[in-house]
Biopython code that builds the backbone (N, CA, C, O; Angstrom):
import numpy as np
from Bio.PDB.StructureBuilder import StructureBuilder

atoms = [
    (1, "MET", "N", (86.859, 84.948, 93.436)),
    (1, "MET", "CA", (87.255, 85.033, 94.810)),
    (1, "MET", "C", (88.287, 83.938, 95.071)),
    (1, "MET", "O", (88.165, 82.817, 94.576)),
    (2, "PHE", "N", (89.317, 84.292, 95.868)),
    (2, "PHE", "CA", (90.366, 83.335, 96.213)),
    (2, "PHE", "C", (90.582, 83.388, 97.718)),
    (2, "PHE", "O", (90.641, 84.469, 98.305)),
    (3, "CYS", "N", (90.699, 82.227, 98.337)),
    (3, "CYS", "CA", (91.032, 82.202, 99.763)),
    (3, "CYS", "C", (92.024, 81.082, 100.032)),
    (3, "CYS", "O", (92.020, 80.042, 99.373)),
    (4, "ASP", "N", (92.873, 81.329, 101.024)),
    (4, "ASP", "CA", (93.848, 80.346, 101.470)),
    (4, "ASP", "C", (93.929, 80.478, 102.981)),
    (4, "ASP", "O", (94.547, 81.408, 103.498)),
    (5, "ALA", "N", (93.316, 79.565, 103.671)),
    (5, "ALA", "CA", (93.252, 79.629, 105.125)),
    (5, "ALA", "C", (94.497, 79.070, 105.795)),
    (5, "ALA", "O", (94.758, 79.376, 106.959)),
    (6, "GLU", "N", (95.253, 78.275, 105.097)),
    (6, "GLU", "CA", (96.434, 77.646, 105.672)),
    (6, "GLU", "C", (97.641, 77.867, 104.767)),
    (6, "GLU", "O", (98.021, 76.969, 104.016)),
    (7, "PRO", "N", (98.248, 79.052, 104.827)),
    (7, "PRO", "CA", (99.413, 79.304, 103.979)),
    (7, "PRO", "C", (100.558, 78.370, 104.334)),
    (7, "PRO", "O", (100.669, 77.919, 105.474)),
    (8, "ASP", "N", (101.401, 78.085, 103.364)),
    (8, "ASP", "CA", (102.487, 77.126, 103.587)),
    (8, "ASP", "C", (103.775, 77.789, 104.052)),
    (8, "ASP", "O", (104.836, 77.166, 104.004)),
    (9, "GLY", "N", (103.707, 79.023, 104.496)),
    (9, "GLY", "CA", (104.896, 79.687, 104.999)),
    (9, "GLY", "C", (105.714, 80.372, 103.920)),
    (9, "GLY", "O", (106.839, 80.801, 104.175)),
    (10, "GLU", "N", (105.168, 80.480, 102.725)),
    (10, "GLU", "CA", (105.850, 81.169, 101.639)),
    (10, "GLU", "C", (106.089, 82.621, 102.056)),
    (10, "GLU", "O", (105.176, 83.276, 102.559)),
    (11, "GLY", "N", (107.298, 83.126, 101.854)),
    (11, "GLY", "CA", (107.632, 84.479, 102.280)),
    (11, "GLY", "C", (106.718, 85.538, 101.703)),
    (11, "GLY", "O", (106.107, 86.299, 102.453)),
    (12, "LEU", "N", (106.614, 85.601, 100.402)),
    (12, "LEU", "CA", (105.693, 86.497, 99.724)),
    (12, "LEU", "C", (104.784, 85.611, 98.891)),
    (12, "LEU", "O", (105.206, 85.086, 97.860)),
    (13, "PRO", "N", (103.563, 85.440, 99.318)),
    (13, "PRO", "CA", (102.681, 84.467, 98.656)),
    (13, "PRO", "C", (102.294, 84.898, 97.236)),
    (13, "PRO", "O", (101.368, 85.684, 97.033)),
    (14, "ILE", "N", (103.020, 84.366, 96.281)),
    (14, "ILE", "CA", (102.814, 84.704, 94.879)),
    (14, "ILE", "C", (101.383, 84.395, 94.436)),
    (14, "ILE", "O", (100.829, 85.106, 93.598)),
    (15, "VAL", "N", (100.791, 83.356, 94.985)),
    (15, "VAL", "CA", (99.438, 82.980, 94.588)),
    (15, "VAL", "C", (98.459, 84.109, 94.920)),
    (15, "VAL", "O", (97.517, 84.346, 94.164)),
    (16, "PHE", "N", (98.670, 84.807, 96.040)),
    (16, "PHE", "CA", (97.816, 85.948, 96.369)),
    (16, "PHE", "C", (98.060, 87.091, 95.393)),
    (16, "PHE", "O", (97.112, 87.713, 94.913)),
    (17, "LEU", "N", (99.320, 87.368, 95.100)),
    (17, "LEU", "CA", (99.627, 88.444, 94.152)),
    (17, "LEU", "C", (99.029, 88.151, 92.781)),
    (17, "LEU", "O", (98.519, 89.056, 92.120)),
    (18, "ALA", "N", (99.088, 86.902, 92.352)),
    (18, "ALA", "CA", (98.520, 86.537, 91.051)),
    (18, "ALA", "C", (97.006, 86.742, 91.045)),
    (18, "ALA", "O", (96.453, 87.284, 90.087)),
    (19, "ALA", "N", (96.350, 86.317, 92.097)),
    (19, "ALA", "CA", (94.894, 86.503, 92.181)),
    (19, "ALA", "C", (94.550, 87.986, 92.212)),
    (19, "ALA", "O", (93.629, 88.428, 91.525)),
    (20, "MET", "N", (95.284, 88.751, 93.003)),
    (20, "MET", "CA", (95.030, 90.185, 93.113)),
    (20, "MET", "C", (95.281, 90.891, 91.784)),
    (20, "MET", "O", (94.535, 91.799, 91.417)),
    (21, "ALA", "N", (96.315, 90.488, 91.064)),
    (21, "ALA", "CA", (96.615, 91.090, 89.763)),
    (21, "ALA", "C", (95.492, 90.854, 88.763)),
    (21, "ALA", "O", (95.296, 91.648, 87.843)),
    (22, "CYS", "N", (94.762, 89.775, 88.942)),
    (22, "CYS", "CA", (93.635, 89.448, 88.058)),
    (22, "CYS", "C", (92.318, 90.030, 88.567)),
    (22, "CYS", "O", (91.244, 89.609, 88.137)),
    (23, "ALA", "N", (92.400, 90.994, 89.481)),
    (23, "ALA", "CA", (91.213, 91.646, 90.051)),
    (23, "ALA", "C", (90.270, 90.625, 90.683)),
    (23, "ALA", "O", (89.067, 90.609, 90.422)),
    (24, "THR", "N", (90.859, 89.776, 91.525)),
    (24, "THR", "CA", (90.097, 88.770, 92.255)),
    (24, "THR", "C", (90.137, 89.122, 93.736)),
    (24, "THR", "O", (91.211, 89.357, 94.289)),
    (25, "ALA", "N", (88.984, 89.159, 94.377)),
    (25, "ALA", "CA", (88.941, 89.410, 95.813)),
    (25, "ALA", "C", (89.610, 88.250, 96.532)),
    (25, "ALA", "O", (89.392, 87.092, 96.177)),
    (26, "VAL", "N", (90.431, 88.553, 97.548)),
    (26, "VAL", "CA", (91.171, 87.519, 98.264)),
    (26, "VAL", "C", (90.830, 87.531, 99.747)),
    (26, "VAL", "O", (90.498, 88.565, 100.327)),
    (27, "ILE", "N", (90.923, 86.353, 100.335)),
    (27, "ILE", "CA", (90.743, 86.173, 101.770)),
    (27, "ILE", "C", (91.955, 85.404, 102.264)),
    (27, "ILE", "O", (92.249, 84.316, 101.769)),
    (28, "GLY", "N", (92.659, 85.963, 103.238)),
    (28, "GLY", "CA", (93.852, 85.319, 103.770)),
    (28, "GLY", "C", (93.869, 85.398, 105.283)),
    (28, "GLY", "O", (92.911, 85.859, 105.904)),
    (29, "THR", "N", (94.966, 84.944, 105.869)),
    (29, "THR", "CA", (95.101, 84.965, 107.323)),
    (29, "THR", "C", (96.174, 85.964, 107.719)),
    (29, "THR", "O", (96.930, 86.457, 106.882)),
    (30, "ARG", "N", (96.221, 86.245, 108.989)),
    (30, "ARG", "CA", (97.225, 87.184, 109.505)),
    (30, "ARG", "C", (98.637, 86.633, 109.336)),
    (30, "ARG", "O", (99.607, 87.370, 109.516)),
    (31, "ALA", "N", (98.767, 85.374, 108.999)),
    (31, "ALA", "CA", (100.089, 84.778, 108.773)),
    (31, "ALA", "C", (100.708, 85.283, 107.473)),
    (31, "ALA", "O", (101.922, 85.198, 107.289)),
    (32, "GLU", "N", (99.877, 85.808, 106.571)),
    (32, "GLU", "CA", (100.390, 86.327, 105.302)),
    (32, "GLU", "C", (101.166, 87.614, 105.563)),
    (32, "GLU", "O", (100.851, 88.341, 106.506)),
    (33, "PRO", "N", (102.170, 87.907, 104.746)),
    (33, "PRO", "CA", (102.806, 89.228, 104.847)),
    (33, "PRO", "C", (101.758, 90.312, 104.607)),
    (33, "PRO", "O", (100.668, 90.020, 104.116)),
    (34, "LYS", "N", (102.065, 91.495, 104.932)),
    (34, "LYS", "CA", (101.097, 92.590, 104.920)),
    (34, "LYS", "C", (100.719, 93.063, 103.513)),
    (34, "LYS", "O", (100.643, 94.270, 103.280)),
    (35, "ILE", "N", (100.487, 92.164, 102.594)),
    (35, "ILE", "CA", (100.033, 92.583, 101.261)),
    (35, "ILE", "C", (98.525, 92.725, 101.214)),
    (35, "ILE", "O", (97.986, 93.374, 100.318)),
    (36, "ILE", "N", (97.838, 92.117, 102.181)),
    (36, "ILE", "CA", (96.379, 92.222, 102.226)),
    (36, "ILE", "C", (96.017, 93.210, 103.336)),
    (36, "ILE", "O", (96.315, 92.981, 104.508)),
    (37, "VAL", "N", (95.373, 94.308, 102.949)),
    (37, "VAL", "CA", (94.885, 95.289, 103.912)),
    (37, "VAL", "C", (93.418, 94.962, 104.152)),
    (37, "VAL", "O", (92.597, 95.061, 103.240)),
    (38, "ASP", "N", (93.092, 94.572, 105.381)),
    (38, "ASP", "CA", (91.760, 94.080, 105.700)),
    (38, "ASP", "C", (90.672, 95.085, 105.320)),
    (38, "ASP", "O", (90.691, 96.243, 105.735)),
    (39, "GLY", "N", (89.724, 94.599, 104.517)),
    (39, "GLY", "CA", (88.598, 95.413, 104.096)),
    (39, "GLY", "C", (88.886, 96.321, 102.921)),
    (39, "GLY", "O", (87.973, 96.939, 102.373)),
    (40, "GLU", "N", (90.156, 96.409, 102.525)),
    (40, "GLU", "CA", (90.534, 97.288, 101.417)),
    (40, "GLU", "C", (91.026, 96.494, 100.209)),
    (40, "GLU", "O", (90.498, 96.641, 99.107)),
    (41, "THR", "N", (92.036, 95.655, 100.418)),
    (41, "THR", "CA", (92.572, 94.848, 99.320)),
    (41, "THR", "C", (92.290, 93.365, 99.528)),
    (41, "THR", "O", (92.816, 92.521, 98.803)),
    (42, "GLY", "N", (91.469, 93.053, 100.505)),
    (42, "GLY", "CA", (91.098, 91.675, 100.799)),
    (42, "GLY", "C", (90.527, 91.601, 102.201)),
    (42, "GLY", "O", (90.335, 92.620, 102.864)),
    (43, "LEU", "N", (90.263, 90.396, 102.636)),
    (43, "LEU", "CA", (89.805, 90.182, 104.007)),
    (43, "LEU", "C", (90.863, 89.364, 104.726)),
    (43, "LEU", "O", (91.374, 88.381, 104.189)),
    (44, "VAL", "N", (91.189, 89.776, 105.947)),
    (44, "VAL", "CA", (92.225, 89.118, 106.742)),
    (44, "VAL", "C", (91.571, 88.486, 107.966)),
    (44, "VAL", "O", (90.828, 89.140, 108.698)),
    (45, "LEU", "N", (91.861, 87.208, 108.172)),
    (45, "LEU", "CA", (91.260, 86.440, 109.262)),
    (45, "LEU", "C", (92.331, 85.847, 110.158)),
    (45, "LEU", "O", (93.500, 85.766, 109.781)),
    (46, "GLU", "N", (91.921, 85.435, 111.347)),
    (46, "GLU", "CA", (92.808, 84.669, 112.215)),
    (46, "GLU", "C", (92.900, 83.250, 111.656)),
    (46, "GLU", "O", (91.958, 82.766, 111.028)),
    (47, "ARG", "N", (94.016, 82.595, 111.881)),
    (47, "ARG", "CA", (94.173, 81.203, 111.442)),
    (47, "ARG", "C", (93.292, 80.295, 112.275)),
    (47, "ARG", "O", (92.972, 80.581, 113.429)),
    (48, "ASN", "N", (92.911, 79.193, 111.653)),
    (48, "ASN", "CA", (92.151, 78.132, 112.330)),
    (48, "ASN", "C", (90.832, 78.620, 112.924)),
    (48, "ASN", "O", (90.446, 78.210, 114.019)),
    (49, "GLN", "N", (90.158, 79.481, 112.209)),
    (49, "GLN", "CA", (88.858, 80.002, 112.652)),
    (49, "GLN", "C", (87.832, 79.759, 111.554)),
    (49, "GLN", "O", (87.524, 80.675, 110.793)),
    (50, "PRO", "N", (87.294, 78.540, 111.454)),
    (50, "PRO", "CA", (86.378, 78.234, 110.362)),
    (50, "PRO", "C", (85.126, 79.111, 110.352)),
    (50, "PRO", "O", (84.575, 79.382, 109.285)),
    (51, "GLY", "N", (84.673, 79.555, 111.518)),
    (51, "GLY", "CA", (83.511, 80.439, 111.567)),
    (51, "GLY", "C", (83.793, 81.776, 110.896)),
    (51, "GLY", "O", (82.959, 82.299, 110.157)),
    (52, "GLU", "N", (84.990, 82.329, 111.163)),
    (52, "GLU", "CA", (85.400, 83.579, 110.511)),
    (52, "GLU", "C", (85.499, 83.391, 108.997)),
    (52, "GLU", "O", (85.079, 84.252, 108.224)),
    (53, "MET", "N", (86.061, 82.252, 108.587)),
    (53, "MET", "CA", (86.199, 81.986, 107.154)),
    (53, "MET", "C", (84.828, 81.892, 106.503)),
    (53, "MET", "O", (84.612, 82.451, 105.427)),
    (54, "ALA", "N", (83.914, 81.199, 107.138)),
    (54, "ALA", "CA", (82.557, 81.071, 106.591)),
    (54, "ALA", "C", (81.894, 82.441, 106.462)),
    (54, "ALA", "O", (81.254, 82.733, 105.452)),
    (55, "ALA", "N", (82.050, 83.277, 107.487)),
    (55, "ALA", "CA", (81.455, 84.612, 107.448)),
    (55, "ALA", "C", (82.080, 85.461, 106.334)),
    (55, "ALA", "O", (81.372, 86.190, 105.638)),
    (56, "ALA", "N", (83.399, 85.367, 106.167)),
    (56, "ALA", "CA", (84.074, 86.129, 105.112)),
    (56, "ALA", "C", (83.637, 85.660, 103.726)),
    (56, "ALA", "O", (83.384, 86.477, 102.841)),
    (57, "LEU", "N", (83.551, 84.355, 103.544)),
    (57, "LEU", "CA", (83.081, 83.815, 102.262)),
    (57, "LEU", "C", (81.644, 84.255, 101.987)),
    (57, "LEU", "O", (81.308, 84.641, 100.867)),
    (58, "ARG", "N", (80.817, 84.194, 102.994)),
    (58, "ARG", "CA", (79.418, 84.611, 102.848)),
    (58, "ARG", "C", (79.353, 86.092, 102.448)),
    (58, "ARG", "O", (78.601, 86.471, 101.550)),
    (59, "ARG", "N", (80.140, 86.905, 103.119)),
    (59, "ARG", "CA", (80.147, 88.345, 102.807)),
    (59, "ARG", "C", (80.548, 88.591, 101.348)),
    (59, "ARG", "O", (79.901, 89.369, 100.647)),
    (60, "MET", "N", (81.601, 87.933, 100.901)),
    (60, "MET", "CA", (82.070, 88.143, 99.528)),
    (60, "MET", "C", (81.075, 87.605, 98.506)),
    (60, "MET", "O", (80.917, 88.180, 97.429)),
    (61, "LEU", "N", (80.410, 86.514, 98.839)),
    (61, "LEU", "CA", (79.436, 85.937, 97.912)),
    (61, "LEU", "C", (78.137, 86.733, 97.840)),
    (61, "LEU", "O", (77.474, 86.746, 96.803)),
    (62, "THR", "N", (77.772, 87.392, 98.926)),
    (62, "THR", "CA", (76.479, 88.079, 98.964)),
    (62, "THR", "C", (76.579, 89.589, 98.777)),
    (62, "THR", "O", (75.554, 90.261, 98.659)),
    (63, "ASP", "N", (77.791, 90.133, 98.746)),
    (63, "ASP", "CA", (77.967, 91.576, 98.576)),
    (63, "ASP", "C", (78.849, 91.850, 97.362)),
    (63, "ASP", "O", (80.056, 92.045, 97.503)),
    (64, "PRO", "N", (78.249, 91.865, 96.161)),
    (64, "PRO", "CA", (79.047, 92.049, 94.948)),
    (64, "PRO", "C", (79.756, 93.397, 94.894)),
    (64, "PRO", "O", (80.831, 93.498, 94.302)),
    (65, "ASP", "N", (79.183, 94.429, 95.495)),
    (65, "ASP", "CA", (79.851, 95.737, 95.495)),
    (65, "ASP", "C", (81.134, 95.702, 96.317)),
    (65, "ASP", "O", (82.167, 96.212, 95.884)),
    (66, "ALA", "N", (81.068, 95.098, 97.504)),
    (66, "ALA", "CA", (82.265, 94.970, 98.344)),
    (66, "ALA", "C", (83.311, 94.113, 97.638)),
    (66, "ALA", "O", (84.495, 94.450, 97.635)),
    (67, "ARG", "N", (82.881, 93.019, 97.047)),
    (67, "ARG", "CA", (83.799, 92.123, 96.335)),
    (67, "ARG", "C", (84.483, 92.854, 95.189)),
    (67, "ARG", "O", (85.694, 92.727, 95.005)),
    (68, "ALA", "N", (83.712, 93.621, 94.414)),
    (68, "ALA", "CA", (84.274, 94.356, 93.277)),
    (68, "ALA", "C", (85.235, 95.446, 93.744)),
    (68, "ALA", "O", (86.281, 95.658, 93.130)),
    (69, "GLY", "N", (84.882, 96.135, 94.826)),
    (69, "GLY", "CA", (85.762, 97.182, 95.345)),
    (69, "GLY", "C", (87.081, 96.625, 95.839)),
    (69, "GLY", "O", (88.141, 97.190, 95.570)),
    (70, "ILE", "N", (87.017, 95.520, 96.560)),
    (70, "ILE", "CA", (88.230, 94.862, 97.045)),
    (70, "ILE", "C", (89.066, 94.362, 95.871)),
    (70, "ILE", "O", (90.288, 94.514, 95.866)),
    (71, "ALA", "N", (88.421, 93.775, 94.894)),
    (71, "ALA", "CA", (89.140, 93.260, 93.718)),
    (71, "ALA", "C", (89.847, 94.396, 92.978)),
    (71, "ALA", "O", (90.999, 94.253, 92.570)),
    (72, "ARG", "N", (89.161, 95.510, 92.809)),
    (72, "ARG", "CA", (89.730, 96.661, 92.111)),
    (72, "ARG", "C", (90.922, 97.228, 92.888)),
    (72, "ARG", "O", (91.969, 97.513, 92.307)),
    (73, "SER", "N", (90.755, 97.389, 94.199)),
    (73, "SER", "CA", (91.841, 97.928, 95.035)),
    (73, "SER", "C", (93.046, 97.000, 95.053)),
    (73, "SER", "O", (94.189, 97.455, 95.017)),
    (74, "SER", "N", (92.787, 95.702, 95.110)),
    (74, "SER", "CA", (93.910, 94.757, 95.152)),
    (74, "SER", "C", (94.669, 94.764, 93.824)),
    (74, "SER", "O", (95.896, 94.661, 93.810)),
    (75, "GLN", "N", (93.948, 94.884, 92.717)),
    (75, "GLN", "CA", (94.613, 94.955, 91.410)),
    (75, "GLN", "C", (95.472, 96.212, 91.316)),
    (75, "GLN", "O", (96.589, 96.159, 90.801)),
    (76, "GLN", "N", (94.970, 97.327, 91.803)),
    (76, "GLN", "CA", (95.731, 98.578, 91.784)),
    (76, "GLN", "C", (96.979, 98.478, 92.655)),
    (76, "GLN", "O", (98.038, 98.983, 92.283)),
    (77, "LEU", "N", (96.859, 97.831, 93.807)),
    (77, "LEU", "CA", (98.007, 97.658, 94.693)),
    (77, "LEU", "C", (99.106, 96.850, 94.007)),
    (77, "LEU", "O", (100.278, 97.223, 94.051)),
    (78, "VAL", "N", (98.724, 95.747, 93.378)),
    (78, "VAL", "CA", (99.715, 94.904, 92.707)),
    (78, "VAL", "C", (100.347, 95.646, 91.530)),
    (78, "VAL", "O", (101.559, 95.567, 91.329)),
    (79, "ALA", "N", (99.543, 96.360, 90.756)),
    (79, "ALA", "CA", (100.074, 97.115, 89.619)),
    (79, "ALA", "C", (101.058, 98.186, 90.082)),
    (79, "ALA", "O", (102.070, 98.431, 89.425)),
    (80, "ALA", "N", (100.762, 98.817, 91.204)),
    (80, "ALA", "CA", (101.616, 99.899, 91.695)),
    (80, "ALA", "C", (102.903, 99.412, 92.347)),
    (80, "ALA", "O", (103.936, 100.074, 92.244)),
    (81, "HIS", "N", (102.853, 98.264, 93.017)),
    (81, "HIS", "CA", (104.001, 97.851, 93.824)),
    (81, "HIS", "C", (104.675, 96.553, 93.398)),
    (81, "HIS", "O", (105.790, 96.274, 93.840)),
    (82, "PHE", "N", (104.035, 95.755, 92.557)),
    (82, "PHE", "CA", (104.609, 94.453, 92.219)),
    (82, "PHE", "C", (104.701, 94.205, 90.716)),
    (82, "PHE", "O", (104.918, 93.069, 90.295)),
    (83, "SER", "N", (104.541, 95.236, 89.908)),
    (83, "SER", "CA", (104.634, 95.080, 88.455)),
    (83, "SER", "C", (106.108, 95.074, 88.039)),
    (83, "SER", "O", (106.987, 95.401, 88.835)),
    (84, "TRP", "N", (106.362, 94.703, 86.795)),
    (84, "TRP", "CA", (107.731, 94.747, 86.275)),
    (84, "TRP", "C", (108.239, 96.176, 86.262)),
    (84, "TRP", "O", (109.400, 96.424, 86.588)),
    (85, "ARG", "N", (107.372, 97.132, 85.883)),
    (85, "ARG", "CA", (107.782, 98.543, 85.883)),
    (85, "ARG", "C", (108.211, 98.983, 87.280)),
    (85, "ARG", "O", (109.208, 99.685, 87.445)),
    (86, "SER", "N", (107.446, 98.560, 88.276)),
    (86, "SER", "CA", (107.781, 98.913, 89.652)),
    (86, "SER", "C", (109.105, 98.263, 90.058)),
    (86, "SER", "O", (109.937, 98.901, 90.704)),
    (87, "ALA", "N", (109.301, 97.006, 89.685)),
    (87, "ALA", "CA", (110.557, 96.315, 90.023)),
    (87, "ALA", "C", (111.746, 97.007, 89.373)),
    (87, "ALA", "O", (112.783, 97.190, 90.010)),
    (88, "VAL", "N", (111.603, 97.393, 88.107)),
    (88, "VAL", "CA", (112.684, 98.090, 87.407)),
    (88, "VAL", "C", (112.983, 99.415, 88.099)),
    (88, "VAL", "O", (114.145, 99.768, 88.300)),
    (89, "ALA", "N", (111.934, 100.146, 88.462)),
    (89, "ALA", "CA", (112.120, 101.430, 89.137)),
    (89, "ALA", "C", (112.848, 101.242, 90.467)),
    (89, "ALA", "O", (113.729, 102.031, 90.811)),
    (90, "GLN", "N", (112.487, 100.212, 91.207)),
    (90, "GLN", "CA", (113.134, 99.960, 92.493)),
    (90, "GLN", "C", (114.597, 99.567, 92.318)),
    (90, "GLN", "O", (115.459, 100.005, 93.080)),
    (91, "PHE", "N", (114.877, 98.732, 91.304)),
    (91, "PHE", "CA", (116.262, 98.357, 91.035)),
    (91, "PHE", "C", (117.061, 99.571, 90.568)),
    (91, "PHE", "O", (118.207, 99.751, 90.980)),
    (92, "GLU", "N", (116.472, 100.399, 89.718)),
    (92, "GLU", "CA", (117.163, 101.593, 89.248)),
    (92, "GLU", "C", (117.521, 102.489, 90.428)),
    (92, "GLU", "O", (118.642, 102.989, 90.525)),
    (93, "HIS", "N", (116.564, 102.682, 91.313)),
    (93, "HIS", "CA", (116.818, 103.528, 92.481)),
    (93, "HIS", "C", (117.973, 102.960, 93.318)),
    (93, "HIS", "O", (118.852, 103.698, 93.764)),
    (94, "LEU", "N", (117.954, 101.645, 93.522)),
    (94, "LEU", "CA", (119.004, 100.998, 94.308)),
    (94, "LEU", "C", (120.364, 101.138, 93.630)),
    (94, "LEU", "O", (121.344, 101.507, 94.277)),
    (95, "TYR", "N", (120.431, 100.848, 92.331)),
    (95, "TYR", "CA", (121.695, 100.942, 91.609)),
    (95, "TYR", "C", (122.228, 102.373, 91.605)),
    (95, "TYR", "O", (123.412, 102.604, 91.848)),
    (96, "CYS", "N", (121.345, 103.328, 91.329)),
    (96, "CYS", "CA", (121.776, 104.723, 91.304)),
    (96, "CYS", "C", (122.252, 105.172, 92.680)),
    (96, "CYS", "O", (123.218, 105.926, 92.798)),
    (97, "GLU", "N", (121.568, 104.705, 93.711)),
    (97, "GLU", "CA", (121.980, 105.026, 95.077)),
    (97, "GLU", "C", (123.372, 104.467, 95.347)),
    (97, "GLU", "O", (124.210, 105.142, 95.944)),
    (98, "CYS", "N", (123.617, 103.240, 94.912)),
    (98, "CYS", "CA", (124.928, 102.620, 95.109)),
    (98, "CYS", "C", (126.016, 103.347, 94.332)),
    (98, "CYS", "O", (127.162, 103.416, 94.776)),
    (99, "LEU", "N", (125.658, 103.886, 93.175)),
    (99, "LEU", "CA", (126.614, 104.608, 92.343)),
    (99, "LEU", "C", (126.738, 106.075, 92.740)),
    (99, "LEU", "O", (127.550, 106.809, 92.175)),
    (100, "GLY", "N", (125.935, 106.500, 93.710)),
    (100, "GLY", "CA", (125.981, 107.884, 94.142)),
    (100, "GLY", "C", (125.315, 108.835, 93.166)),
    (100, "GLY", "O", (125.629, 110.025, 93.143)),
    (101, "GLN", "N", (124.398, 108.319, 92.359)),
    (101, "GLN", "CA", (123.694, 109.151, 91.387)),
    (101, "GLN", "C", (122.261, 109.338, 91.828)),
    (101, "GLN", "O", (121.741, 108.573, 92.640)),
    (102, "GLU", "N", (121.634, 110.355, 91.291)),
    (102, "GLU", "CA", (120.237, 110.638, 91.602)),
    (102, "GLU", "C", (119.349, 109.871, 90.627)),
    (102, "GLU", "O", (119.503, 110.008, 89.414)),
    (103, "ALA", "N", (118.436, 109.078, 91.138)),
    (103, "ALA", "CA", (117.468, 108.379, 90.281)),
    (103, "ALA", "C", (116.319, 109.321, 89.986)),
    (103, "ALA", "O", (115.974, 110.168, 90.809)),
    (104, "ASN", "N", (115.728, 109.172, 88.811)),
    (104, "ASN", "CA", (114.563, 109.971, 88.438)),
    (104, "ASN", "C", (113.423, 109.620, 89.385)),
    (104, "ASN", "O", (113.183, 108.445, 89.662)),
    (105, "ALA", "N", (112.720, 110.634, 89.883)),
    (105, "ALA", "CA", (111.634, 110.404, 90.841)),
    (105, "ALA", "C", (110.493, 109.600, 90.253)),
    (105, "ALA", "O", (109.903, 108.772, 90.948)),
    (106, "ASP", "N", (110.165, 109.825, 88.979)),
    (106, "ASP", "CA", (109.048, 109.105, 88.355)),
    (106, "ASP", "C", (109.591, 108.168, 87.292)),
    (106, "ASP", "O", (109.690, 108.523, 86.117)),
    (107, "THR", "N", (109.942, 106.958, 87.730)),
    (107, "THR", "CA", (110.516, 105.992, 86.790)),
    (107, "THR", "C", (109.464, 105.046, 86.234)),
    (107, "THR", "O", (109.777, 104.215, 85.381)),
    (108, "SER", "N", (108.235, 105.153, 86.692)),
    (108, "SER", "CA", (107.212, 104.187, 86.298)),
    (108, "SER", "C", (106.837, 104.287, 84.830)),
    (108, "SER", "O", (106.337, 103.317, 84.261)),
    (109, "LYS", "N", (107.067, 105.441, 84.198)),
    (109, "LYS", "CA", (106.672, 105.616, 82.804)),
    (109, "LYS", "C", (107.870, 105.586, 81.850)),
    (109, "LYS", "O", (107.714, 105.801, 80.648)),
    (110, "LYS", "N", (109.055, 105.321, 82.384)),
    (110, "LYS", "CA", (110.246, 105.320, 81.550)),
    (110, "LYS", "C", (110.373, 104.020, 80.757)),
    (110, "LYS", "O", (109.918, 102.960, 81.186)),
    (111, "THR", "N", (110.993, 104.134, 79.611)),
    (111, "THR", "CA", (111.287, 102.947, 78.806)),
    (111, "THR", "C", (112.590, 102.333, 79.307)),
    (111, "THR", "O", (113.310, 102.950, 80.092)),
    (112, "VAL", "N", (112.890, 101.126, 78.855)),
    (112, "VAL", "CA", (114.123, 100.457, 79.267)),
    (112, "VAL", "C", (115.336, 101.288, 78.877)),
    (112, "VAL", "O", (116.268, 101.412, 79.672)),
    (113, "SER", "N", (115.352, 101.864, 77.669)),
    (113, "SER", "CA", (116.498, 102.652, 77.250)),
    (113, "SER", "C", (116.658, 103.898, 78.119)),
    (113, "SER", "O", (117.784, 104.326, 78.376)),
    (114, "GLU", "N", (115.574, 104.473, 78.566)),
    (114, "GLU", "CA", (115.670, 105.637, 79.458)),
    (114, "GLU", "C", (116.238, 105.241, 80.811)),
    (114, "GLU", "O", (116.935, 106.034, 81.443)),
    (115, "HIS", "N", (115.951, 104.026, 81.264)),
    (115, "HIS", "CA", (116.488, 103.551, 82.533)),
    (115, "HIS", "C", (118.002, 103.392, 82.434)),
    (115, "HIS", "O", (118.704, 103.541, 83.434)),
    (116, "ARG", "N", (118.498, 103.098, 81.275)),
    (116, "ARG", "CA", (119.938, 102.873, 81.111)),
    (116, "ARG", "C", (120.750, 104.138, 81.346)),
    (116, "ARG", "O", (121.924, 104.052, 81.703)),
    (117, "ASN", "N", (120.151, 105.313, 81.153)),
    (117, "ASN", "CA", (120.899, 106.570, 81.322)),
    (117, "ASN", "C", (121.514, 106.692, 82.710)),
    (117, "ASN", "O", (122.655, 107.133, 82.849)),
    (118, "CYS", "N", (120.777, 106.310, 83.718)),
    (118, "CYS", "CA", (121.284, 106.401, 85.088)),
    (118, "CYS", "C", (122.443, 105.432, 85.300)),
    (118, "CYS", "O", (123.388, 105.726, 86.032)),
    (119, "LEU", "N", (122.357, 104.283, 84.651)),
    (119, "LEU", "CA", (123.337, 103.232, 84.885)),
    (119, "LEU", "C", (124.536, 103.308, 83.969)),
    (119, "LEU", "O", (125.460, 102.504, 84.092)),
    (120, "ALA", "N", (124.541, 104.266, 83.044)),
    (120, "ALA", "CA", (125.650, 104.375, 82.077)),
    (120, "ALA", "C", (126.883, 104.916, 82.734)),
    (120, "ALA", "O", (127.913, 105.075, 82.078)),
]
sb = StructureBuilder()
sb.init_structure("model")
sb.init_model(0)
sb.init_chain("A")
sb.init_seg("    ")
for serial, (resi, resn, name, xyz) in enumerate(atoms, 1):
    if name == "N":
        sb.init_residue(resn, " ", resi, " ")
    sb.init_atom(name, np.array(xyz, "f"), 0.0, 1.0, " ", f" {name:<3s}", serial, name[0])
structure = sb.get_structure()
């Protein structure tokens, strides 16, 4: 379990993505960008609410099924949207769009050499 009640204003909190990628349940505040979906990919709390934080920690510590479900969902979210394959697919789509070419709809399973076809 990972929690950060006082984020430092980082635009995209890499520490949350790293924890989520490792199938770790996370607890954050509403100050975080919308990478944490409350109750699905983590728990989202108001800032400066120690009672809420205590309740969230208690819930995660005493409900292993909820913790495991959140951890699994958060790992899937990161794999789908923040992996290298996803980044390559997004860049390919952007480059092909700029070049006026059609990007392949399913780029997540393509190899690097297959990605080059669009950019050639």
